[in-house]
Every structure is written in structure tokens, then in C-alpha cells.
ROMARLO-553826 format. One record per residue: residue in one letter; residue number from 1; x, y, z of N, C-alpha, C, O, CB in turn. Coordinates in pm, 1 decimal, always signed. Each point is the difference from the previous one (the first is absolute). Glycine has a CB too. Example, Ala and Ser with C-alpha at 12.3 -4.5 7.8 and 13.67 -1.06 7.14 Angstrom:
% residues 2
pt r:A k:1 nxx:+1319.0 nyy:-569.0 nzz:+780.0 caxx:-89.0 cayy:+119.0 cazz:+0.0 cxx:+90.0 cyy:+120.0 czz:+0.0 oxx:+103.6 oyy:-1.9 ozz:+66.5 cbxx:-292.8 cbyy:-115.4 cbzz:+58.1
pt r:S k:2 nxx:+154.2 nyy:+222.3 nzz:-196.6 caxx:+82.0 cayy:+119.0 cazz:+6.0 cxx:-77.0 cyy:+109.0 czz:+73.0 oxx:+50.9 oyy:+110.8 ozz:+16.9 cbxx:+67.5 cbyy:-173.6 cbzz:-231.4
END
This chain:
% residues 58
pt r:M k:1 nxx:+11387.5 nyy:+15159.4 nzz:-3702.3 caxx:-87.4 cayy:+15.4 cazz:+89.6 cxx:+51.1 cyy:+159.2 czz:+116.7 oxx:+73.4 oyy:-43.4 ozz:+88.7 cbxx:-129.0 cbyy:-279.3 cbzz:-131.8
pt r:K k:2 nxx:+39.3 nyy:+441.8 nzz:+55.0 caxx:+35.3 cayy:+65.2 cazz:+130.2 cxx:-114.0 cyy:+96.4 czz:+85.8 oxx:-119.1 oyy:+28.5 ozz:-12.9 cbxx:+355.2 cbyy:-36.0 cbzz:-108.4
pt r:E k:3 nxx:-134.8 nyy:+36.7 nzz:+208.2 caxx:-116.4 cayy:+51.9 cazz:+112.0 cxx:-67.5 cyy:+159.5 czz:-152.4 oxx:+66.1 oyy:+48.0 ozz:-92.0 cbxx:+122.0 cbyy:-116.9 cbzz:+478.2
pt r:L k:4 nxx:-351.6 nyy:+103.1 nzz:-339.2 caxx:+37.5 cayy:+123.7 cazz:-95.9 cxx:-48.5 cyy:-30.1 czz:-173.6 oxx:-27.7 oyy:+63.8 ozz:-101.6 cbxx:+265.8 cbyy:-12.1 cbzz:+286.3
pt r:D k:5 nxx:-228.3 nyy:-165.3 nzz:-146.3 caxx:-43.3 cayy:-44.4 cazz:-184.8 cxx:-131.8 cyy:+7.6 czz:-1.2 oxx:-50.4 oyy:-33.0 ozz:+107.3 cbxx:+220.5 cbyy:-145.5 cbzz:-174.4
pt r:V k:6 nxx:-271.0 nyy:+221.5 nzz:-45.8 caxx:-148.6 cayy:+13.7 cazz:-12.6 cxx:-17.0 cyy:-56.9 czz:-151.8 oxx:+27.8 oyy:+37.0 ozz:-114.1 cbxx:-69.8 cbyy:+188.6 cbzz:+290.2
pt r:I k:7 nxx:-37.8 nyy:-369.4 nzz:-93.3 caxx:+15.0 cayy:-66.8 cazz:-147.0 cxx:-151.9 cyy:+0.4 czz:-107.6 oxx:-114.1 oyy:-24.2 ozz:+39.3 cbxx:+314.6 cbyy:-154.0 cbzz:+102.0
pt r:V k:8 nxx:-164.5 nyy:+207.8 nzz:-262.4 caxx:-95.6 cayy:+65.7 cazz:-35.7 cxx:-26.7 cyy:-27.3 czz:-131.5 oxx:-26.3 oyy:+71.7 ozz:-96.6 cbxx:+69.1 cbyy:+75.4 cbzz:+253.4
pt r:E k:9 nxx:-24.9 nyy:-325.7 nzz:-133.0 caxx:-48.7 cayy:-163.4 cazz:-34.5 cxx:+27.6 cyy:-123.4 czz:-27.1 oxx:+92.7 oyy:-32.3 ozz:-74.3 cbxx:-163.8 cbyy:+142.8 cbzz:+35.1
pt r:F k:10 nxx:+9.8 nyy:-174.8 nzz:+84.8 caxx:-44.3 cayy:-116.0 cazz:-29.7 cxx:+37.9 cyy:-131.8 czz:-131.5 oxx:-51.2 oyy:+6.5 ozz:-111.7 cbxx:-98.4 cbyy:+171.1 cbzz:+237.9
pt r:N k:11 nxx:+210.7 nyy:-249.1 nzz:-100.0 caxx:-64.4 cayy:-65.9 cazz:-130.2 cxx:-15.7 cyy:+6.7 czz:-118.5 oxx:-22.9 oyy:-88.5 ozz:-82.5 cbxx:-40.1 cbyy:+73.4 cbzz:+199.6
pt r:G k:12 nxx:+87.6 nyy:+226.2 nzz:-137.3 caxx:-102.9 cayy:+42.8 cazz:-143.8 cxx:-102.1 cyy:+56.8 czz:+52.5 oxx:-10.1 oyy:+114.6 ozz:-43.9 cbxx:+48.3 cbyy:-294.8 cbzz:-110.2
pt r:D k:13 nxx:-144.4 nyy:+145.6 nzz:+251.1 caxx:-85.5 cayy:+119.6 cazz:+85.9 cxx:+51.6 cyy:+85.1 czz:+56.6 oxx:+88.4 oyy:+9.7 ozz:+85.1 cbxx:-213.4 cbyy:-126.8 cbzz:-45.2
pt r:R k:14 nxx:+58.5 nyy:+184.9 nzz:-97.2 caxx:+15.9 cayy:+136.2 cazz:+86.2 cxx:-53.3 cyy:+8.3 czz:+136.2 oxx:-107.2 oyy:-60.3 ozz:+6.6 cbxx:+94.5 cbyy:+164.1 cbzz:-210.6
pt r:V k:15 nxx:+48.7 nyy:-50.7 nzz:+315.6 caxx:-1.0 cayy:-12.8 cazz:+136.3 cxx:-39.3 cyy:+115.1 czz:+89.1 oxx:+95.0 oyy:+56.1 ozz:+54.7 cbxx:+63.0 cbyy:-210.2 cbzz:-111.0
pt r:Y k:16 nxx:-251.6 nyy:+190.4 nzz:+76.3 caxx:-96.0 cayy:+111.2 cazz:+52.1 cxx:+100.2 cyy:+27.7 czz:+88.4 oxx:+108.0 oyy:+55.6 ozz:-20.3 cbxx:-365.8 cbyy:-115.0 cbzz:-5.7
pt r:D k:17 nxx:+199.6 nyy:+4.3 nzz:+149.8 caxx:+27.4 cayy:-38.3 cazz:+217.5 cxx:+123.9 cyy:-93.2 czz:-36.6 oxx:+76.1 oyy:-36.1 ozz:-89.7 cbxx:-377.7 cbyy:-4.8 cbzz:+256.9
pt r:I k:18 nxx:+252.4 nyy:+22.7 nzz:+22.1 caxx:+92.8 cayy:-147.6 cazz:+62.3 cxx:-83.7 cyy:-133.1 czz:+37.6 oxx:+48.9 oyy:-108.1 ozz:+32.8 cbxx:+116.8 cbyy:+280.2 cbzz:+88.7
pt r:V k:19 nxx:-327.8 nyy:-134.2 nzz:-135.6 caxx:-138.4 cayy:-28.1 cazz:-12.0 cxx:+78.1 cyy:-22.5 czz:-175.7 oxx:+118.2 oyy:+32.9 ozz:-10.0 cbxx:-344.2 cbyy:+132.8 cbzz:+243.0
pt r:D k:20 nxx:+171.8 nyy:-206.6 nzz:-327.6 caxx:+46.1 cayy:-5.8 cazz:-113.9 cxx:+70.9 cyy:-89.3 czz:-19.4 oxx:-11.5 oyy:-117.0 ozz:-36.6 cbxx:-12.9 cbyy:+293.1 cbzz:+23.5
pt r:L k:21 nxx:+127.4 nyy:-88.3 nzz:+50.7 caxx:+204.8 cayy:-96.6 cazz:-19.5 cxx:+10.3 cyy:-142.6 czz:+98.2 oxx:+78.4 oyy:-94.8 ozz:-3.8 cbxx:+93.4 cbyy:+377.9 cbzz:+5.9
pt r:R k:22 nxx:-326.6 nyy:-241.3 nzz:+115.7 caxx:+8.5 cayy:-190.4 cazz:+46.9 cxx:-45.3 cyy:-105.7 czz:-63.2 oxx:+56.6 oyy:-103.9 ozz:-33.9 cbxx:-81.1 cbyy:+167.9 cbzz:+213.4
pt r:K k:23 nxx:-191.3 nyy:+10.1 nzz:-204.1 caxx:-56.5 cayy:-96.8 cazz:-67.7 cxx:+82.0 cyy:-71.9 czz:-169.0 oxx:-34.1 oyy:-99.3 ozz:-64.2 cbxx:-191.2 cbyy:+242.9 cbzz:+216.2
pt r:K k:24 nxx:+317.4 nyy:-62.6 nzz:-173.6 caxx:+78.7 cayy:-77.9 cazz:-152.8 cxx:+106.4 cyy:-68.0 czz:+134.7 oxx:-73.3 oyy:-69.3 ozz:+70.4 cbxx:+75.6 cbyy:+286.4 cbzz:-381.7
pt r:L k:25 nxx:+122.0 nyy:-217.9 nzz:+358.0 caxx:-27.6 cayy:-75.2 cazz:+107.2 cxx:-12.0 cyy:-142.2 czz:+45.0 oxx:+74.2 oyy:-95.4 ozz:+23.0 cbxx:-140.5 cbyy:+272.1 cbzz:-48.9
pt r:Y k:26 nxx:-64.2 nyy:-146.7 nzz:+27.9 caxx:-61.1 cayy:-147.9 cazz:+26.1 cxx:-102.3 cyy:-116.5 czz:-58.6 oxx:-68.0 oyy:-88.4 ozz:+52.1 cbxx:+122.7 cbyy:+220.4 cbzz:+99.6
pt r:T k:27 nxx:-19.8 nyy:-67.1 nzz:-344.1 caxx:-12.4 cayy:-89.2 cazz:-122.5 cxx:+117.4 cyy:-54.8 czz:+34.3 oxx:-12.9 oyy:-121.3 ozz:-16.7 cbxx:-118.0 cbyy:+236.3 cbzz:-170.7
pt r:K k:28 nxx:+272.8 nyy:-82.2 nzz:+238.9 caxx:+104.7 cayy:-40.7 cazz:-125.5 cxx:+1.0 cyy:-126.5 czz:+143.0 oxx:-88.2 oyy:-31.5 ozz:+79.8 cbxx:+272.5 cbyy:+291.4 cbzz:-294.5
pt r:N k:29 nxx:-8.2 nyy:-317.9 nzz:+192.8 caxx:+3.0 cayy:-134.2 cazz:+130.7 cxx:+151.6 cyy:+39.9 czz:-8.5 oxx:+70.6 oyy:+68.7 ozz:-73.9 cbxx:-278.7 cbyy:-322.1 cbzz:+41.9
pt r:V k:30 nxx:+227.9 nyy:+150.4 nzz:+182.1 caxx:+175.7 cayy:+32.0 cazz:+41.2 cxx:+56.6 cyy:-81.7 czz:-131.1 oxx:-43.6 oyy:-95.8 ozz:-63.8 cbxx:+60.9 cbyy:+92.0 cbzz:+383.3
pt r:G k:31 nxx:+139.3 nyy:+113.4 nzz:-333.5 caxx:+26.0 cayy:-7.9 cazz:-142.2 cxx:-42.4 cyy:-34.3 czz:-100.7 oxx:+9.6 oyy:-77.1 ozz:-95.5 cbxx:+94.4 cbyy:+75.2 cbzz:+176.9
pt r:D k:32 nxx:-183.2 nyy:+123.3 nzz:-10.6 caxx:-18.2 cayy:+64.4 cazz:-215.0 cxx:+50.0 cyy:+52.1 czz:-54.2 oxx:+96.8 oyy:+34.5 ozz:+67.7 cbxx:-229.0 cbyy:-9.7 cbzz:-81.9
pt r:K k:33 nxx:+140.2 nyy:+22.1 nzz:-95.2 caxx:+138.1 cayy:+125.9 cazz:-35.8 cxx:-126.9 cyy:+84.4 czz:-66.6 oxx:-93.8 oyy:-33.4 ozz:-72.3 cbxx:+399.1 cbyy:-105.1 cbzz:-6.5
pt r:V k:34 nxx:-265.2 nyy:+256.8 nzz:+134.8 caxx:-81.2 cayy:+158.9 cazz:-66.0 cxx:+133.9 cyy:+97.0 czz:-23.5 oxx:+117.6 oyy:-8.4 ozz:+35.2 cbxx:-385.5 cbyy:+11.8 cbzz:+133.3
pt r:K k:35 nxx:+156.9 nyy:+134.4 nzz:-279.3 caxx:+144.1 cayy:+15.4 cazz:+2.6 cxx:-50.6 cyy:+160.7 czz:+60.2 oxx:-108.0 oyy:+44.1 ozz:-39.2 cbxx:+264.8 cbyy:-231.6 cbzz:-191.6
pt r:I k:36 nxx:-93.9 nyy:+247.3 nzz:+301.6 caxx:-74.7 cayy:+121.4 cazz:+82.2 cxx:+22.2 cyy:+136.7 czz:-114.0 oxx:+95.7 oyy:+10.2 ozz:-76.8 cbxx:-26.3 cbyy:-112.9 cbzz:+374.2
pt r:K k:37 nxx:-164.7 nyy:+184.6 nzz:-286.9 caxx:+83.7 cayy:+167.6 cazz:-49.5 cxx:-30.2 cyy:+36.7 czz:+107.7 oxx:-92.2 oyy:-55.3 ozz:+60.1 cbxx:+70.7 cbyy:+137.9 cbzz:-301.5
pt r:Y k:38 nxx:+110.8 nyy:+50.1 nzz:+310.0 caxx:+21.6 cayy:+68.3 cazz:+157.3 cxx:+95.5 cyy:+161.4 czz:-69.7 oxx:+57.4 oyy:+3.1 ozz:-108.9 cbxx:-16.6 cbyy:-309.3 cbzz:+323.3
pt r:L k:39 nxx:-46.4 nyy:+381.7 nzz:-149.7 caxx:+1.4 cayy:+112.5 cazz:+38.9 cxx:+120.4 cyy:+19.5 czz:+75.5 oxx:+7.4 oyy:-110.0 ozz:+54.7 cbxx:-237.1 cbyy:+117.3 cbzz:-70.3
pt r:R k:40 nxx:+293.8 nyy:+34.6 nzz:+41.6 caxx:+181.8 cayy:-11.6 cazz:+67.4 cxx:+61.7 cyy:+163.5 czz:-72.2 oxx:+40.5 oyy:+20.0 ozz:-114.5 cbxx:+27.1 cbyy:-379.2 cbzz:+86.7
pt r:G k:41 nxx:-83.4 nyy:+482.4 nzz:+172.5 caxx:+55.0 cayy:+84.9 cazz:-68.8 cxx:-54.6 cyy:+94.9 czz:-146.5 oxx:+56.2 oyy:+69.1 ozz:-85.1 cbxx:+93.7 cbyy:-236.0 cbzz:+214.3
pt r:G k:42 nxx:-289.9 nyy:+123.8 nzz:-99.8 caxx:-55.4 cayy:+74.4 cazz:-145.6 cxx:+9.8 cyy:-186.5 czz:-143.6 oxx:-47.0 oyy:-57.6 ozz:-98.1 cbxx:+221.0 cbyy:+441.8 cbzz:+180.8
pt r:K k:43 nxx:-96.3 nyy:-383.2 nzz:+1.4 caxx:+25.6 cayy:-42.9 cazz:-138.5 cxx:-92.8 cyy:-125.5 czz:+0.8 oxx:-63.5 oyy:-47.7 ozz:+94.1 cbxx:+322.6 cbyy:+142.0 cbzz:-132.3
pt r:E k:44 nxx:-248.9 nyy:-139.6 nzz:-106.8 caxx:-148.9 cayy:-170.3 cazz:+7.8 cxx:+146.1 cyy:-55.1 czz:-69.0 oxx:+93.7 oyy:+53.2 ozz:-59.6 cbxx:-474.4 cbyy:-11.8 cbzz:-22.4
pt r:R k:45 nxx:+334.6 nyy:-217.7 nzz:+137.4 caxx:+49.2 cayy:-50.8 cazz:+1.9 cxx:-34.2 cyy:-218.3 czz:-28.0 oxx:-102.8 oyy:-67.6 ozz:-5.7 cbxx:+172.7 cbyy:+367.5 cbzz:+122.5
pt r:T k:46 nxx:-3.0 nyy:-314.9 nzz:-120.9 caxx:-81.7 cayy:-120.6 cazz:-21.3 cxx:+133.0 cyy:-183.6 czz:+44.8 oxx:+119.1 oyy:-31.2 ozz:-0.8 cbxx:-316.2 cbyy:+240.7 cbzz:-261.4
pt r:T k:47 nxx:+105.6 nyy:-249.5 nzz:+282.5 caxx:+48.2 cayy:-103.8 cazz:+94.8 cxx:-62.4 cyy:-197.6 czz:+1.5 oxx:-113.8 oyy:-24.1 ozz:+40.3 cbxx:+129.1 cbyy:+304.4 cbzz:+104.4
pt r:E k:48 nxx:+84.3 nyy:-404.0 nzz:-196.0 caxx:-100.0 cayy:-104.4 cazz:+70.3 cxx:+11.4 cyy:-63.9 czz:+122.1 oxx:+117.0 oyy:-32.9 ozz:+19.7 cbxx:-143.2 cbyy:-3.9 cbzz:-212.2
pt r:V k:49 nxx:-16.0 nyy:+19.5 nzz:+243.1 caxx:-38.4 cayy:-8.7 cazz:+151.0 cxx:-94.0 cyy:-226.7 czz:+5.9 oxx:-97.2 oyy:-42.7 ozz:-62.3 cbxx:+21.0 cbyy:+468.3 cbzz:+93.1
pt r:K k:50 nxx:+158.7 nyy:-490.8 nzz:+58.1 caxx:-23.3 cayy:-97.5 cazz:+57.4 cxx:-53.3 cyy:+41.6 czz:+116.5 oxx:+50.1 oyy:+70.1 ozz:+87.9 cbxx:+98.9 cbyy:-187.4 cbzz:-198.8
pt r:L k:51 nxx:-310.5 nyy:+41.7 nzz:+99.1 caxx:-67.5 cayy:+71.6 cazz:+138.1 cxx:+2.8 cyy:-169.9 czz:+122.8 oxx:-54.4 oyy:-109.8 ozz:-11.2 cbxx:-176.2 cbyy:+361.7 cbzz:-165.2
pt r:S k:52 nxx:+322.3 nyy:-190.8 nzz:+281.9 caxx:+0.5 cayy:-100.0 cazz:+115.2 cxx:-183.1 cyy:+54.2 czz:+85.7 oxx:-104.6 oyy:+61.0 ozz:-22.6 cbxx:+473.4 cbyy:-78.1 cbzz:+62.6
pt r:R k:53 nxx:-277.9 nyy:-81.4 nzz:+87.5 caxx:-96.4 cayy:+40.9 cazz:+106.5 cxx:+33.8 cyy:+142.1 czz:+76.9 oxx:+119.8 oyy:+28.4 ozz:+0.1 cbxx:-156.9 cbyy:-288.2 cbzz:+29.8
pt r:S k:54 nxx:-75.6 nyy:+378.7 nzz:+53.5 caxx:+66.3 cayy:+21.5 cazz:+83.8 cxx:+70.2 cyy:-4.2 czz:+100.8 oxx:+30.7 oyy:-119.2 ozz:+1.7 cbxx:-115.9 cbyy:+142.6 cbzz:-98.9
pt r:K k:55 nxx:+121.0 nyy:+11.0 nzz:+161.9 caxx:+110.2 cayy:+9.3 cazz:+126.4 cxx:-143.9 cyy:+72.4 czz:+107.4 oxx:-49.5 oyy:-72.8 ozz:+86.0 cbxx:+381.2 cbyy:+141.4 cbzz:-234.0
pt r:L k:56 nxx:-374.9 nyy:+50.0 nzz:+131.4 caxx:-79.0 cayy:+41.4 cazz:+37.1 cxx:-117.7 cyy:-64.0 czz:+116.3 oxx:-73.1 oyy:-93.7 ozz:-31.8 cbxx:+167.6 cbyy:+187.7 cbzz:-184.3
pt r:G k:57 nxx:-100.4 nyy:-30.6 nzz:+350.5 caxx:-32.3 cayy:-86.8 cazz:+81.3 cxx:-11.7 cyy:-157.5 czz:-66.2 oxx:-97.6 oyy:-66.9 ozz:-34.1 cbxx:-11.0 cbyy:+278.3 cbzz:+158.5
pt r:S k:58 nxx:+262.4 nyy:-238.9 nzz:-125.9 caxx:+7.0 cayy:-204.8 cazz:+111.5 cxx:+30.7 cyy:-7.2 czz:+155.1 oxx:+3.4 oyy:-108.9 ozz:+57.3 cbxx:+133.6 cbyy:-10.1 cbzz:-269.3
END
């Protein structure tokens, strides 16, 4: 994932906005693997990521 990528699907569920994405994230645990569908430069891509703790606010 890079800056300006737009996540459109999280583990097979459509993502409508950042609040929706956060709600979906809160149902998972650190270490879980999830599939992410995202847009980069107008092209749809898919990847699998392993969730980790956020370093923001540390």
C-alpha cells in the first residue's frame, strides 16, 4: 500500500468511507491476514496484508 491508494474492499466487503473501514478493522486482530482491494492510478489491484499495531500516536 502506498500514499493515495484508495481501499475499496476489505476482506470481500465493500468499503464506503474511512469510518466504514475502521469498523471493519476493529473486527480483526493484530496478526490477522486480510485481503484488500484498492485503486492505484485508476487501476484496481488486490493484495493480502498482515495486520499490525498502528505506530501513530505512539
